N, C-alpha and C positions, 0 to 999 in steps of 0.2 A: 504494500500500500504506500509506503514511503517513497519507493522508487517510481510508483505510478502517479505521484503528485498529490496524494491526500494531504489535507491541511492538519488533520488530527485523527485519532483513532477513538471511536465510540465503543465503549465496553459495556455490554448488557449484563448486569449482575442480577441473577434471579435466584430466589430462595426456595422455590417449590411450595411456597405458602401464599405470598402476596400474588404471585402468578404461578401457574401450574408447572412450569418448567424449572429446572435447576441447571445453573451454569457453573461458574467458577468464583473463587474468592480472591482475597488479597495476595495469596501466594503466587497465583498465575499472573496477576496484575504486576507484581514485582518482577517476574520474569520478562513480561512484555516490556516493562520500563527499561530493563537491562539491554534490550536490543534495538531500541528506537529513541530518537530525540523528539519525535512528534509529540504534541500535547496529548495526554490521555484524558478522555472524557468518560468518567464512570457514571453510569445511569443505574442507580440502586432501585431495583424493583423488588424490594424486601420489606417485610412487615416492621422490622425494628431497626431503622437506619441509625439511630443514636448509638447503638451497640457496635457499629462498624465504621463510623466516620474516621476515627483515629487510624484504624488498620489500613483503610484504603489510602488515606493521606500518606501514611508511612510507606506504603507500597509505591508511591510516586505519581499519583494522579494530579492533574492540573485543573480539572473541572470535576465537580461532584454534585450530582442532583439526586433528590429523593422525591417520592410522590406526596402530593398534597393530601391524598387519601389515607395516608398512614396517620396513626395517632401519636403525634410527636409535638414537642415544643419547638415550632419552626424557628422563631426568632433566635433562640439561644443556639440552635444548631447552625443557622446561617452565620451567626457571629463567630462561632468557633471555627467553622470552615474558613472563613475569610481571614480570621486572625492568624491561621496557620498558612496563609499565602496561597490558598486555593480558591478558584472561582466557585461561588455557591449558586446552585440552581434549584428551581422547583419544577417537578414534572406533573403534568395534568392529563388525566385519562380523557378519552373522547366524550364520555357521558358526564364528566364533572364540569360544573360551572366554574367560571373564572371570577366569581363574585368575591372570593377571599383575597384575590390578587392585590387590590389596592392597599390592604392592611399590611402586606409584607413586601411590597414592591421596592421600598428603599433599603431592604436588607439583602437583596439578591443581585447577582451579576447576569443571570440569564433565566429565561423561561423555556422549558421543554414542553412543547405541545405534542401530545401523542395523536397521530393521524391514523392509527390503527389501535386495536386493543392489545395491550402489552403482553408479551410472553411467547409470541410465535412470529417467526419471520414469514415473508411472502404474502402477507395479507393485502387486500385491496385498500387503497387510499379512501378515507372517509371525507367526502366533499365538504361537509360542514366545518371541517378543520380550517378551511381558508377564512371563513367568517370569524372563527375563534382567534385566529392570528390577527386579523384586522382589529378586533376589539381589544386584544392584548396590547397592540401597538398604541391604541388610544390611551390605555391606562399607563403605559410606559411614558408617553409624552416625549419630552426632550432628554430624559435620563439616558445614560449610556449603558443600556441593558440590552443584551442580545436575545434574539428569539431563535430557538432551535426547533426543528420539526423532525419527527421520527415515524416512519411507516409509509409504505407504498410510494416511495419517492422514485420517480423516473423523469424523463425529460419534460413531459407534459405537466406533471404535478409540481415539479421543481419550478417551472416557469410561473405557475399560479401562486405558489407560496412566496416566491421571491418578490413578485409584484405586490404581495400583501405585507412585505417587510421582514421576511425570514432572513437571518444572516447565516445560520448553520443548518446544513442539510445532512441528515443521516440517511445513507442509502446503502443498505446491506446487500440484499439479494440482487438488486439491479446492477451493482458493481460485480459481485462475486459470480454471478451467472453470465456475465458478459465475456466475450472472447478477448477483449482488450481493455484491461483495467484503466490504463492511462487515458485512452480515448474516451471512455465512459466518464471518468472523473472530469476531464476537460470539458466534455459536453455538458455535464451538470453545472459546472462553473460558468459556462458561457451561454446558458439558455436565457 
């Protein structure tokens, strides 16, 4: 991915509880960190993010998001993440409202809008995500907060969400199932 021109690596961390799949933990993230200089963007799809924040930061992540749907003390976690020099983000599932966003917006560096239901790759893009991105941008206003989108990203959906103010595209299957990673990444960047 680094040689193909990716700007960062998005790491889906799943606990088999918050989402039905199970992936990997801080040990694998540390190994990934040892072989790349790209920023590592850890997306915690886990029930108890507070228990793992330190471990993933110690493993070398640069971006760290957890889900608004988890039962956590958001503000203290965001402050802890940022104090340790990592960008703090909040992830929001497709069916979840962004109504809570104004109350935490000044504590985060990015918002991760899920444009599929988390836990499985290869799903179709949920069209309503574009409007959610637009509404998120209104809440952000002039703040320097990035908008990331994850799920169903291809050339067509990338164009839609970039026009709606997305700065970070997460494209797993679209890249990994292509014949030319570099060409696909460049195509996403230039839509």
